[in-house]
C-alpha positions as CSV (number, residue, x, y, z in Angstrom):
1,X,35.2,9.8,47.0
2,X,37.9,8.9,44.5
3,X,35.9,6.0,43.3
4,X,32.8,8.2,42.8
5,X,34.8,10.8,40.8
6,X,36.4,8.0,38.7
7,X,32.9,6.6,38.0
8,X,31.6,10.0,36.9
9,X,34.6,10.5,34.6
10,X,34.1,7.1,33.0
11,X,30.4,7.8,32.4
12,X,31.3,11.2,30.8
13,X,33.8,9.4,28.5
14,X,31.3,6.8,27.5
15,X,28.7,9.4,26.7
16,X,31.2,11.3,24.6
17,X,32.3,8.2,22.7
18,X,28.6,7.3,22.0
19,X,28.0,10.9,20.8
20,X,30.9,10.8,18.5
21,X,29.7,7.5,17.1
22,X,26.2,8.9,16.5
23,X,27.7,12.1,15.0
24,X,29.9,10.0,12.6
25,X,26.9,7.8,11.6
26,X,24.8,10.9,10.9
27,X,27.5,12.5,8.9
28,X,27.9,9.3,6.9
29,X,24.2,9.3,6.2
30,X,24.3,12.9,5.1
31,X,27.3,12.2,3.1
32,X,25.6,9.3,1.6
33,X,22.6,11.3,0.6
34,X,24.9,14.0,-0.8
35,X,26.8,11.4,-2.7
36,X,23.6,10.0,-4.2
37,X,22.6,13.5,-5.3
38,X,26.1,14.3,-6.6
39,X,26.3,11.0,-8.4
40,X,22.9,11.8,-10.0
41,X,24.1,15.3,-11.0
42,X,27.2,13.7,-12.4
43,X,25.2,11.3,-14.5
44,X,23.1,14.2,-15.8
45,X,26.3,15.9,-16.9
46,X,27.7,12.7,-18.5
47,X,24.5,11.9,-20.4
48,X,22.6,14.3,-22.5
49,X,19.1,13.7,-21.1
50,X,17.5,14.3,-24.4
51,X,19.2,11.1,-25.8
52,X,17.9,8.9,-23.0
53,X,15.3,7.0,-25.1
54,X,15.7,3.2,-24.7
55,X,15.1,0.9,-21.8
56,X,18.9,0.3,-21.8
57,X,19.5,4.1,-21.6
58,X,17.3,4.7,-18.6
59,X,18.5,1.6,-16.8
60,X,22.1,2.6,-17.3
61,X,21.7,6.3,-16.3
62,X,19.1,5.7,-13.5
63,X,19.6,2.1,-12.3
64,X,18.5,2.8,-8.7
65,X,15.4,4.6,-9.9
66,X,14.4,1.6,-12.0
67,X,15.1,-0.8,-9.1
68,X,12.9,1.4,-6.8
69,X,10.1,1.3,-9.5
70,X,10.3,-2.5,-9.7
71,X,10.3,-2.9,-5.9
72,X,7.2,-0.7,-5.7
73,X,5.2,-3.1,-7.9
74,X,3.1,-6.0,-6.8
75,X,4.9,-8.7,-8.7
76,X,2.1,-11.2,-7.9
77,X,-0.2,-9.1,-10.0
78,X,-1.7,-10.9,-13.0
79,X,0.5,-10.6,-15.9
80,X,3.7,-9.6,-14.1
81,X,5.2,-13.1,-13.5
82,X,7.9,-12.8,-16.1
83,X,8.7,-9.3,-14.8
84,X,9.1,-10.8,-11.3
85,X,11.4,-13.6,-12.5
86,X,13.7,-11.1,-14.4
87,X,13.7,-8.8,-11.3
88,X,14.6,-11.6,-8.9
89,X,17.4,-12.6,-11.3
90,X,18.8,-9.1,-11.1
91,X,18.2,-8.3,-14.8
92,X,16.8,-4.8,-14.4
93,X,16.8,-4.1,-18.2
94,X,14.9,-7.2,-19.0
95,X,12.4,-6.6,-16.1
96,X,11.7,-3.1,-17.4
97,X,11.3,-4.3,-21.0
98,X,8.9,-7.0,-20.0
99,X,7.0,-4.4,-17.8
100,X,6.4,-2.2,-20.9
101,X,5.3,-5.2,-22.9
102,X,2.9,-6.0,-20.1
103,X,1.3,-2.5,-20.4
104,X,1.2,-2.6,-24.2
105,X,-0.5,-6.0,-24.3
106,X,-2.8,-5.6,-21.3
107,X,-6.5,-5.6,-21.9
108,X,-7.2,-3.8,-18.7
109,X,-6.2,-0.3,-19.8
110,X,-8.5,2.4,-18.3
111,X,-8.3,4.5,-21.5
112,X,-9.1,3.8,-25.2
113,X,-6.5,5.2,-27.6
114,X,-5.9,5.6,-31.3
115,X,-2.9,6.5,-33.5
116,X,-4.1,9.0,-36.1
117,X,-3.0,9.1,-39.7
118,X,0.1,11.2,-40.2
119,X,-0.4,14.7,-41.5
120,X,1.1,18.2,-41.1
121,X,-2.1,19.9,-39.8
122,X,-1.3,22.5,-37.3
123,X,-2.8,23.8,-34.1
124,X,-1.9,27.4,-33.3
125,X,-1.8,27.0,-29.5
126,X,0.0,23.7,-29.7
127,X,2.5,25.2,-32.1
128,X,3.3,27.9,-29.7
129,X,3.9,25.2,-27.1
130,X,6.4,23.7,-29.4
131,X,8.4,26.9,-29.3
132,X,8.1,26.9,-25.4
133,X,5.6,29.8,-25.7
134,X,2.9,29.3,-23.1
135,X,-0.2,31.2,-22.1
136,X,-1.4,31.0,-18.5
137,X,-3.8,33.4,-16.7
138,X,-4.0,35.5,-19.9
139,X,-0.2,36.1,-19.9
140,X,1.9,34.7,-22.7
141,X,5.7,34.3,-22.5
142,X,8.6,32.1,-23.7
143,X,10.0,29.8,-21.0
144,X,13.8,29.8,-21.3
145,X,16.1,26.8,-21.1
146,X,19.1,26.3,-18.9
147,X,22.6,25.4,-20.0
148,X,21.7,21.7,-20.0
149,X,18.7,22.2,-22.3
150,X,16.1,21.8,-19.5
151,X,13.1,24.1,-19.5
152,X,13.2,26.3,-16.4
153,X,10.2,24.8,-14.7
154,X,10.4,27.3,-11.9
155,X,10.1,30.3,-14.3
156,X,7.5,32.8,-13.0
157,X,6.5,34.3,-16.3
158,X,6.3,37.9,-17.4
159,X,4.7,39.2,-14.2
160,X,6.9,37.3,-11.7
161,X,3.8,35.4,-10.6
162,X,4.4,32.0,-9.1
163,X,0.8,31.1,-10.1
164,X,2.1,31.2,-13.7
165,X,4.9,28.7,-12.8
166,X,2.4,26.5,-11.0
167,X,0.2,26.5,-14.1
168,X,3.2,25.4,-16.2
169,X,3.9,22.5,-13.8
170,X,0.3,21.2,-14.0
171,X,1.1,20.1,-17.6
172,X,-2.3,21.1,-19.0
173,X,-0.3,22.2,-22.1
174,X,0.6,18.5,-22.6
175,X,-3.1,17.8,-22.9
176,X,-3.3,20.5,-25.6
177,X,-0.5,18.9,-27.4
178,X,-2.1,15.5,-27.1
179,X,-5.4,16.7,-28.5
180,X,-3.5,18.4,-31.4
181,X,-1.7,15.1,-32.1
182,X,-4.9,13.1,-32.1
183,X,-6.6,15.6,-34.5
184,X,-3.7,15.8,-36.9
185,X,-1.3,13.0,-36.5
186,X,1.5,15.5,-36.6
187,X,4.5,13.8,-34.8
188,X,5.9,17.1,-33.7
189,X,3.2,17.2,-31.1
190,X,3.8,13.7,-29.7
191,X,7.6,14.2,-29.7
192,X,7.1,17.4,-27.7
193,X,5.0,15.5,-25.1
194,X,7.8,13.0,-24.8
195,X,10.5,15.7,-24.4
196,X,8.4,17.7,-21.9
197,X,7.7,14.8,-19.6
198,X,11.2,13.4,-19.7
199,X,12.6,16.9,-19.0
200,X,10.3,17.5,-16.1
201,X,10.9,14.2,-14.3
202,X,14.7,14.4,-14.7
203,X,14.6,18.1,-13.6
204,X,12.4,17.2,-10.5
205,X,14.8,14.5,-9.1
206,X,15.2,13.7,-6.3
207,X,11.7,13.5,-5.0
208,X,11.7,15.8,-1.9
209,X,9.3,13.5,0.1
210,X,8.0,16.5,2.2
211,X,5.2,19.1,2.0
212,X,6.1,21.8,-0.4
213,X,5.0,25.1,-1.9
214,X,7.6,25.1,-4.6
215,X,6.9,25.4,-8.3
216,X,7.4,21.7,-9.1
217,X,6.1,20.0,-5.9
218,X,2.8,21.3,-4.5
219,X,-0.4,19.4,-3.9
220,X,-2.5,20.9,-6.8
221,X,0.2,20.5,-9.4
222,X,0.9,16.9,-8.3
223,X,-2.8,15.9,-8.7
224,X,-3.1,17.6,-12.1
225,X,0.0,15.9,-13.5
226,X,-1.3,12.5,-12.5
227,X,-4.4,13.0,-14.5
228,X,-2.6,14.3,-17.6
229,X,0.0,11.6,-17.5
230,X,-2.5,8.9,-17.1
231,X,-4.2,10.0,-20.3
232,X,-1.0,10.4,-22.1
233,X,0.4,7.0,-20.9
234,X,-2.4,5.0,-22.3
235,X,-3.6,7.1,-25.3
236,X,-0.1,7.0,-26.7
237,X,0.5,3.4,-25.9
238,X,0.9,2.5,-29.6
239,X,2.8,5.7,-30.5
240,X,6.5,5.2,-30.8
241,X,7.2,8.9,-30.2
242,X,6.6,8.3,-26.5
243,X,9.8,6.5,-26.0
244,X,10.4,3.5,-23.6
245,X,12.6,5.6,-21.3
246,X,9.9,8.2,-20.9
247,X,7.3,5.6,-20.1
248,X,9.5,4.1,-17.4
249,X,10.3,7.5,-16.0
250,X,6.5,8.2,-15.7
251,X,6.0,4.9,-13.9
252,X,8.9,5.6,-11.6
253,X,7.4,9.0,-10.7
254,X,3.8,7.8,-10.1
255,X,4.5,6.3,-6.7
256,X,6.2,9.6,-5.7
257,X,3.2,11.6,-6.8
258,X,0.8,9.3,-5.0
259,X,2.9,9.4,-1.8
260,X,2.7,13.2,-1.9
261,X,-1.1,13.2,-2.4
262,X,-1.5,10.6,0.3
263,X,0.7,12.2,2.9
264,X,0.8,16.0,2.3
265,X,-2.7,16.9,1.0
266,X,-4.6,19.9,2.1
267,X,-8.3,20.5,2.9
268,X,-11.3,22.1,1.3
269,X,-11.5,22.3,-2.5
270,X,-7.8,21.5,-2.7
271,X,-8.4,18.1,-1.2
272,X,-11.0,17.2,-3.8
273,X,-8.4,17.8,-6.5
274,X,-5.7,15.9,-4.6
275,X,-7.8,12.9,-3.8
276,X,-9.1,12.6,-7.4
277,X,-5.5,12.6,-8.5
278,X,-4.7,9.9,-5.9
279,X,-7.6,7.8,-7.1
280,X,-6.6,8.3,-10.7
281,X,-3.1,6.9,-9.9
282,X,-4.7,3.9,-8.1
283,X,-7.0,2.9,-10.9
284,X,-4.7,3.7,-13.8
285,X,-1.8,1.8,-12.3
286,X,-3.3,-0.9,-10.1
287,X,0.0,-2.9,-10.3
288,X,1.6,-0.8,-7.6
289,X,1.7,-2.4,-4.1
290,X,0.1,0.7,-2.6
291,X,-2.7,1.1,-5.2
292,X,-5.4,-0.6,-3.0
293,X,-4.5,1.6,0.0
294,X,-4.5,4.7,-2.3
295,X,-8.0,4.1,-3.5
296,X,-9.3,3.2,0.0
297,X,-7.7,6.3,1.6
298,X,-9.0,8.6,-1.2
299,X,-12.6,7.3,-0.8
300,X,-12.6,7.7,2.9
301,X,-11.0,11.1,2.9
302,X,-12.9,12.7,0.1
303,X,-16.3,11.5,1.5
304,X,-15.5,12.9,4.8
305,X,-14.4,16.1,3.3
306,X,-17.5,16.4,1.2
307,X,-19.7,16.2,4.3
308,X,-17.6,19.0,5.8
309,X,-17.2,21.4,2.8
310,X,-20.6,21.2,1.1
311,X,-23.8,22.6,2.7
312,X,-27.1,20.7,2.6
313,X,-28.3,23.1,0.0
314,X,-25.4,22.0,-2.3
315,X,-23.1,25.0,-2.0
316,X,-19.4,24.6,-1.4
317,X,-18.5,26.4,1.8
318,X,-16.0,28.8,0.2
319,X,-19.1,30.4,-1.4
320,X,-17.1,31.2,-4.4
321,X,-18.7,30.2,-7.7
322,X,-15.4,29.4,-9.4
323,X,-14.1,27.2,-6.7
324,X,-17.5,25.6,-6.2
325,X,-17.1,24.4,-9.8
326,X,-13.6,23.3,-9.1
327,X,-14.7,21.2,-6.2
328,X,-17.7,19.9,-8.2
329,X,-15.6,18.8,-11.2
330,X,-13.3,16.9,-9.0
331,X,-16.0,15.3,-6.9
332,X,-17.6,14.3,-10.2
333,X,-14.3,13.0,-11.5
334,X,-13.8,10.9,-8.4
335,X,-17.3,9.5,-8.8
336,X,-16.5,8.5,-12.4
337,X,-13.2,6.9,-11.4
338,X,-15.0,4.8,-8.8
339,X,-17.7,3.8,-11.2
340,X,-15.1,2.8,-13.8
341,X,-13.2,0.6,-11.3
342,X,-16.4,-0.8,-9.6
343,X,-15.6,1.0,-6.3
344,X,-18.7,1.8,-4.4
345,X,-19.4,5.2,-2.8
346,X,-21.9,6.2,-0.1
347,X,-25.3,7.2,-1.4
348,X,-24.9,10.7,0.1
349,X,-21.9,11.3,-2.2
350,X,-24.1,11.0,-5.3
351,X,-26.9,13.1,-3.6
352,X,-24.5,15.9,-2.8
353,X,-23.0,16.0,-6.3
354,X,-26.5,16.4,-7.7
355,X,-27.2,19.3,-5.3
356,X,-23.9,20.9,-6.3
357,X,-24.9,20.8,-10.0
358,X,-28.3,22.2,-9.0
359,X,-26.6,25.2,-7.5
360,X,-24.5,25.8,-10.6
361,X,-27.5,25.5,-12.9
362,X,-29.9,27.8,-10.9
363,X,-27.2,30.5,-10.2
364,X,-26.4,30.7,-14.0
365,X,-27.2,33.9,-15.6
366,X,-29.5,34.0,-18.7
367,X,-26.4,34.3,-20.9
368,X,-25.0,31.0,-19.4
369,X,-22.2,32.6,-17.3
370,X,-21.6,31.9,-13.7
371,X,-21.7,34.2,-10.7
372,X,-18.8,36.6,-10.5
373,X,-18.4,36.5,-6.7
374,X,-15.4,36.3,-4.4
375,X,-12.3,34.9,-6.2
376,X,-14.2,33.8,-9.3
377,X,-13.8,34.4,-13.0
378,X,-16.6,34.6,-15.5
379,X,-17.3,31.1,-16.9
380,X,-19.8,29.9,-19.5
381,X,-21.3,26.9,-17.8
382,X,-24.0,26.0,-20.3
383,X,-22.3,23.0,-21.8
384,X,-21.4,21.5,-18.4
385,X,-24.9,21.9,-17.1
386,X,-26.4,20.4,-20.3
387,X,-24.1,17.4,-19.9
388,X,-25.0,17.0,-16.2
389,X,-28.7,17.3,-17.1
390,X,-28.4,14.1,-19.1
391,X,-26.5,12.2,-16.4
392,X,-29.0,13.2,-13.7
393,X,-32.1,13.2,-15.9
394,X,-32.8,16.8,-14.9
395,X,-34.9,18.5,-17.6
396,X,-35.2,21.7,-15.5
397,X,-31.4,22.2,-15.8
398,X,-31.6,21.6,-19.6
399,X,-34.4,24.3,-19.7
400,X,-32.2,26.8,-17.7
401,X,-29.2,26.1,-19.9
402,X,-31.0,26.5,-23.2
403,X,-33.2,29.5,-22.2
404,X,-36.3,27.3,-22.5
405,X,-35.7,25.8,-25.9
406,X,-35.3,22.4,-24.5
407,X,-36.2,20.5,-21.3
408,X,-38.9,21.3,-18.9
409,X,-39.6,24.6,-17.1
410,X,-38.8,24.5,-13.4
411,X,-41.8,24.2,-11.1
412,X,-42.8,27.4,-9.2
413,X,-41.3,30.8,-9.4
414,X,-38.1,31.5,-11.5
415,X,-36.2,32.9,-8.5
416,X,-34.4,30.7,-5.9
417,X,-32.8,31.1,-2.5
418,X,-30.0,28.9,-1.1
419,X,-30.5,29.1,2.7
420,X,-27.1,28.0,3.9
421,X,-25.1,30.0,1.3
422,X,-27.5,33.0,1.8
423,X,-27.6,33.6,-2.0
424,X,-30.8,35.0,-3.5
425,X,-31.1,34.6,-7.3
426,X,-33.8,36.8,-8.8
427,X,-35.2,36.2,-12.3
428,X,-38.0,37.6,-14.4
429,X,-38.0,34.4,-16.5
430,X,-35.7,32.1,-18.4
431,X,-35.4,33.8,-21.8
432,X,-32.0,35.2,-22.9
433,X,-33.0,38.8,-22.1
434,X,-34.6,38.1,-18.7
435,X,-33.8,40.3,-15.8
436,X,-31.4,38.7,-13.3
437,X,-30.1,39.7,-9.9
438,X,-27.8,38.3,-7.2
439,X,-28.0,39.3,-3.5
440,X,-25.6,37.9,-0.9
441,X,-26.7,37.8,2.7
442,X,-24.7,34.7,3.7
443,X,-21.5,34.1,5.8
444,X,-18.1,35.2,4.8
445,X,-17.0,31.8,3.5
446,X,-14.2,29.4,4.3
447,X,-11.7,30.5,1.6
448,X,-11.2,33.0,-1.3
449,X,-13.4,35.4,0.5
450,X,-14.1,39.1,-0.2
451,X,-15.4,41.5,2.3
452,X,-18.7,42.1,0.4
453,X,-21.7,41.0,2.4
454,X,-24.9,42.5,1.1
455,X,-23.4,42.9,-2.4
456,X,-25.8,43.2,-5.3
457,X,-25.3,42.3,-9.0
458,X,-27.8,43.1,-11.8
459,X,-28.1,42.1,-15.5
460,X,-30.9,42.5,-18.0
461,X,-31.6,42.3,-21.8
462,X,-28.6,40.0,-22.1
463,X,-26.2,42.6,-20.7
464,X,-24.6,43.3,-17.4
465,X,-25.2,46.5,-15.4
466,X,-24.0,46.4,-11.8
467,X,-21.0,44.1,-11.3
468,X,-18.7,42.6,-8.7
469,X,-15.1,43.8,-9.2
470,X,-13.7,40.3,-9.7
471,X,-10.5,38.7,-8.3
472,X,-7.7,40.3,-10.5
473,X,-4.8,38.2,-9.4
474,X,-3.1,36.5,-6.4
475,X,0.5,37.3,-7.0
476,X,2.5,39.3,-9.6
477,X,2.2,42.9,-10.8
478,X,-1.6,42.9,-11.2
479,X,-2.0,41.5,-7.6
480,X,0.4,44.2,-6.2
481,X,-1.9,46.9,-7.5
482,X,-5.3,45.4,-7.2
483,X,-5.4,42.5,-4.7
484,X,-6.5,44.6,-1.7
485,X,-9.1,46.3,-3.9
486,X,-10.4,42.9,-5.0
487,X,-10.8,41.5,-1.6
488,X,-12.0,44.7,0.1
489,X,-15.4,46.3,0.2
490,X,-14.4,49.1,-2.2
491,X,-14.6,46.9,-5.2
492,X,-18.3,45.9,-4.5
493,X,-21.8,47.3,-4.4
494,X,-21.9,47.9,-0.7
495,X,-21.6,50.7,1.8
496,X,-18.4,52.2,3.4
497,X,-18.6,53.6,6.9
498,X,-16.3,56.6,7.6
499,X,-14.3,55.5,4.5
500,X,-13.8,52.0,5.9
501,X,-14.9,48.6,4.5
502,X,-16.1,45.5,6.1
503,X,-14.0,43.3,8.3
504,X,-14.1,39.5,7.9
505,X,-17.3,38.0,9.1
506,X,-18.3,34.4,10.2
507,X,-16.8,31.8,8.0
508,X,-19.6,29.2,8.2
509,X,-23.3,29.0,8.5
510,X,-24.3,26.8,11.4
511,X,-27.9,26.6,10.3
512,X,-29.9,27.8,7.3
513,X,-31.5,31.2,7.2
514,X,-35.2,30.9,7.9
515,X,-38.3,32.3,6.2
516,X,-38.0,35.6,8.1
517,X,-34.9,36.4,6.0
518,X,-36.4,35.9,2.6
519,X,-39.6,35.4,0.5
520,X,-40.1,34.3,-3.1
521,X,-43.7,34.8,-4.3
522,X,-45.4,35.2,-7.7
523,X,-45.2,39.0,-7.7
524,X,-41.9,39.7,-5.8
525,X,-38.8,38.4,-4.1
526,X,-37.5,39.8,-0.8
527,X,-34.5,39.2,1.4
528,X,-32.6,41.1,4.1
529,X,-29.2,40.9,5.9
530,X,-27.1,42.9,8.2
531,X,-23.4,43.6,9.0
532,X,-21.8,45.5,11.9
533,X,-18.0,44.8,11.8
534,X,-16.2,47.6,9.9
535,X,-12.4,48.1,9.9
536,X,-11.0,50.9,12.1
537,X,-14.4,52.1,13.0
538,X,-15.2,53.2,16.6
539,X,-18.5,52.8,18.3
540,X,-21.6,51.1,17.2
541,X,-22.6,51.0,13.5
542,X,-24.9,48.4,11.9
543,X,-25.8,48.3,8.2
544,X,-29.0,46.4,7.4
545,X,-29.9,46.0,3.7
546,X,-33.3,44.9,2.5
547,X,-33.9,44.1,-1.1
548,X,-37.2,43.7,-2.9
549,X,-37.6,42.7,-6.5
550,X,-40.9,43.4,-8.2
551,X,-40.8,40.6,-10.8
552,X,-40.1,41.7,-14.3
553,X,-40.2,45.4,-13.3
554,X,-37.6,46.8,-10.9
555,X,-35.6,46.4,-7.7
556,X,-35.8,48.5,-4.5
557,X,-32.9,48.6,-2.1
558,X,-33.3,49.9,1.5
559,X,-30.2,50.6,3.5
560,X,-30.7,51.2,7.2
561,X,-27.7,52.6,9.2
562,X,-27.9,52.4,13.0
563,X,-25.2,54.4,14.6
564,X,-24.3,55.9,18.0
565,X,-22.5,58.9,16.4
566,X,-22.2,61.0,13.2
567,X,-20.9,59.1,10.2
568,X,-19.7,59.5,6.6
569,X,-21.6,57.1,4.4
570,X,-20.5,56.1,0.9
571,X,-22.9,53.9,-1.2
572,X,-21.0,52.4,-4.1
573,X,-22.5,51.2,-7.4
574,X,-20.0,49.6,-9.9
575,X,-21.0,49.5,-13.5
576,X,-20.0,47.1,-16.2
577,X,-17.2,48.6,-18.5
578,X,-19.5,48.4,-21.5
579,X,-22.0,50.8,-19.8
580,X,-22.1,54.6,-20.5
581,X,-22.7,56.1,-17.1
582,X,-24.0,59.7,-16.5
583,X,-26.1,61.7,-14.1
584,X,-29.8,61.8,-14.9
585,X,-32.0,64.3,-13.1
586,X,-32.2,64.7,-9.4
587,X,-29.2,62.7,-8.2
588,X,-30.2,59.7,-10.4
589,X,-27.7,57.8,-12.4
590,X,-28.2,56.1,-15.7
591,X,-26.1,53.3,-17.1
592,X,-26.6,52.6,-20.8
593,X,-25.5,49.9,-23.1
594,X,-26.4,48.5,-26.5
595,X,-29.5,46.8,-25.2
596,X,-31.0,49.1,-22.6
597,X,-30.6,51.1,-19.4
598,X,-30.5,50.8,-15.7
599,X,-31.4,53.8,-13.7
600,X,-30.4,54.2,-10.0
601,X,-33.0,56.6,-8.4
602,X,-32.6,57.8,-4.8
603,X,-35.9,58.0,-3.1
604,X,-36.7,60.7,-0.5
605,X,-35.8,64.3,0.2
606,X,-32.1,63.9,0.8
607,X,-29.7,65.6,-1.6
608,X,-26.6,63.3,-2.0
609,X,-23.2,64.3,-3.0
610,X,-22.7,62.3,-6.2
611,X,-19.3,61.5,-7.8
612,X,-18.0,59.3,-10.5
613,X,-14.7,57.5,-10.5
614,X,-13.1,55.5,-13.3
615,X,-9.7,53.8,-13.4
616,X,-8.4,55.6,-10.4
617,X,-5.1,54.6,-8.8
618,X,-4.4,57.4,-6.3
619,X,-5.1,58.2,-3.6
620,X,-6.9,54.8,-3.5
621,X,-7.7,52.2,-6.1
622,X,-11.3,52.6,-7.4
623,X,-13.2,52.0,-10.6
624,X,-11.7,48.7,-11.9
625,X,-13.1,45.5,-13.1
626,X,-11.6,42.0,-13.6
627,X,-13.6,39.3,-15.3
628,X,-10.6,36.9,-15.6
629,X,-7.4,36.3,-13.7
630,X,-4.7,38.8,-14.5
631,X,-7.0,41.2,-16.2
632,X,-7.9,44.7,-15.1
633,X,-10.0,47.3,-17.0
634,X,-11.4,50.6,-15.9
635,X,-15.1,50.8,-15.1
636,X,-17.3,53.6,-13.7
637,X,-18.1,53.7,-10.0
638,X,-20.8,56.0,-9.0
639,X,-20.5,57.0,-5.3
640,X,-23.2,58.6,-3.2
641,X,-21.7,60.3,-0.2
642,X,-23.6,61.5,2.8
643,X,-22.9,62.9,6.3
644,X,-25.4,61.5,8.9
645,X,-25.9,62.5,12.5
646,X,-27.7,59.3,13.6
647,X,-29.9,56.5,12.5
648,X,-30.6,57.0,8.8
649,X,-32.5,55.2,6.0
650,X,-31.5,55.3,2.3
651,X,-33.8,54.0,-0.4
652,X,-32.8,53.3,-4.0
653,X,-34.8,52.1,-7.0
654,X,-32.9,50.2,-9.7
655,X,-35.1,50.5,-12.7
656,X,-34.2,48.6,-16.0
657,X,-35.7,49.6,-19.3
658,X,-35.0,48.3,-22.8
659,X,-34.4,50.8,-25.6
660,X,-35.0,54.4,-24.4
661,X,-35.0,55.3,-20.7
662,X,-38.5,55.0,-19.3
663,X,-39.4,57.8,-16.8
664,X,-40.9,56.9,-13.4
665,X,-41.9,58.6,-10.3
666,X,-41.1,57.3,-6.9
667,X,-42.1,58.7,-3.5
668,X,-41.1,57.8,0.1
669,X,-44.6,57.9,1.6
670,X,-43.7,56.9,5.2
671,X,-40.6,55.9,7.2
672,X,-40.2,54.5,10.8
673,X,-38.0,52.4,12.8
674,X,-39.1,49.1,11.2
675,X,-40.0,49.8,7.6
676,X,-40.6,52.2,4.7
677,X,-43.6,52.7,2.4
678,X,-42.8,53.5,-1.2
679,X,-45.1,54.5,-4.1
680,X,-43.8,54.0,-7.7
681,X,-45.6,55.1,-10.8
682,X,-44.4,54.6,-14.4
683,X,-45.3,56.5,-17.6
684,X,-48.1,54.1,-18.4
685,X,-49.9,54.9,-15.2
686,X,-48.9,51.6,-13.5
687,X,-48.7,52.1,-9.8
688,X,-47.2,50.1,-6.9
689,X,-47.7,50.7,-3.2
690,X,-45.0,48.8,-1.3
691,X,-44.2,48.3,2.4
692,X,-40.6,47.1,2.8
693,X,-39.6,46.0,6.3
694,X,-36.0,46.3,7.3
695,X,-35.8,42.7,8.7
696,X,-39.0,40.7,8.4
697,X,-40.1,39.0,5.3
698,X,-43.6,38.4,6.7
699,X,-44.3,42.1,6.8
700,X,-43.8,42.8,3.1
701,X,-46.9,44.3,1.4
702,X,-47.2,44.9,-2.3
703,X,-50.3,46.4,-3.9
704,X,-50.6,47.4,-7.6
705,X,-53.3,48.7,-9.9
706,X,-52.6,46.1,-12.6
């Protein structure tokens, strides 16, 4: 028994001794890391970072950083033999000097550069950047400096919005400074580039080596910086204002940036940006040991991602026009990077990019602007589409982008339907003042979604009438007030049930909508969709909306509410801020602008309770519009309110007219459980008899006397 107790005691003592050894080892490791950081901070105090300009300077202040850089290079790469010898001999300064000579004398540079003739020409935006005054997301502010003279790269701007800080850390402003320098030769711009990059890299040390959402280290910002730095590194190769120390600091940070993109990337449209950044690092600096694996990984990952995030009809699965463009631009950039470096891509990659451009071209409004849907901003895409039409030899895109002045008119009717996205684009033609409509009957989307299924937007005569609310902002003061409104149903042309908006719907389409959901013909377009998940709503309630567009004439909207109990129904119509909105006759509403009118005409015998809201903040946000991030302007929302006891159908005519308002007569002839029959007559005596089914495109009937 005593022997057994002694054995147990000896075992416990051994374990305790081992534990103390491990604890001491771990403490030493932590202390070593802290010592490294402390030494680095001490160096920063001893040396004014702004005076670190030469190879000798950077090797003296950051010797370990330069050794790590040299170790990361493939010293057997053509042209690096002398660098390798100096490194093996332990002469870090000579090795770094020879490395910069290699880049300056290499004929394999991926960018062409020029040093402009000196002048004092100015660029207003660039000059603001010289004063640390930056504009991001329509907000301008001066970024302060800390006691060591570093810009506060984590500064959130005037609205305390981290998006503003992320924009600062993408270094797009350095591209503005570079362009200004190339156009003017003013050395103030090139020196500012040098100072900003040196400042950022020193401020960012040490590289965290883990996934982050901080201002300096996040996937999107990492990828954007790589692209900006690559252009600067080679474009300013013969410019002495980008000092040797800054060039070496860039090189030392590239492997960190690539490591982050390779190991901590996201999915969806973020991945397209992160992989294009990783590929840019690989082809811009092929001398790194990991460059071949960077390009291989990025190719495999982005191709797999494309197959998952782009539908067969070419629409990115977030179903958000702005982020569709973001993904497309980065897919396209990746394609260009691979072409430039003779890296092959699967044929499907090229095919999907063309389909994505096709969506962008065919959803473009007559004025050249993109859809304003989900988390999008208004963007003029004409120049992009024109450039793409040249690359892909698509004369129909050129025709769309130039309003028929160039290119070739698309075959068939001017309207188009994207069956996976569920997006119907309605047109009267391609001229600048053509009628245009957007109807959304697709899934919710995989990101940046709004609860706005069955939303409608209308423009005509080169002007907008019925609009989507926009995205407002993600964080900051604007977001605190308007973000819920932006994402909710209240900011869209949909229906509220008992005061409640839509809940999230299905994220993805598993298959395309079939011919029963839509029809595009010579005389009319038709589509229908339904939704039945409303927030905080008891019982059964289904909203089915059918939309028929009589080409070059008017729209008819049929809203069918199926319910198991009485409900309060609010039908929302949001007008563009430039419209003067007022009641017009028997519950009709007219929106007027400088080019024409759009009249909303309820059809039937029901007398609605009509109200108008503009710029309301209490009790709820209503009547606001945002065409760009961080903007919010009042607009009129006309609201038709109704108390219903059971299944009910509402019919609306959206009638555009240029110049003076054109009177029309509309009558609900018949109504049943499957369809409605409408008669419309205008002042000229033109008459239309239309049967509109709630949910079957094959049952549409249109008869007219002209």
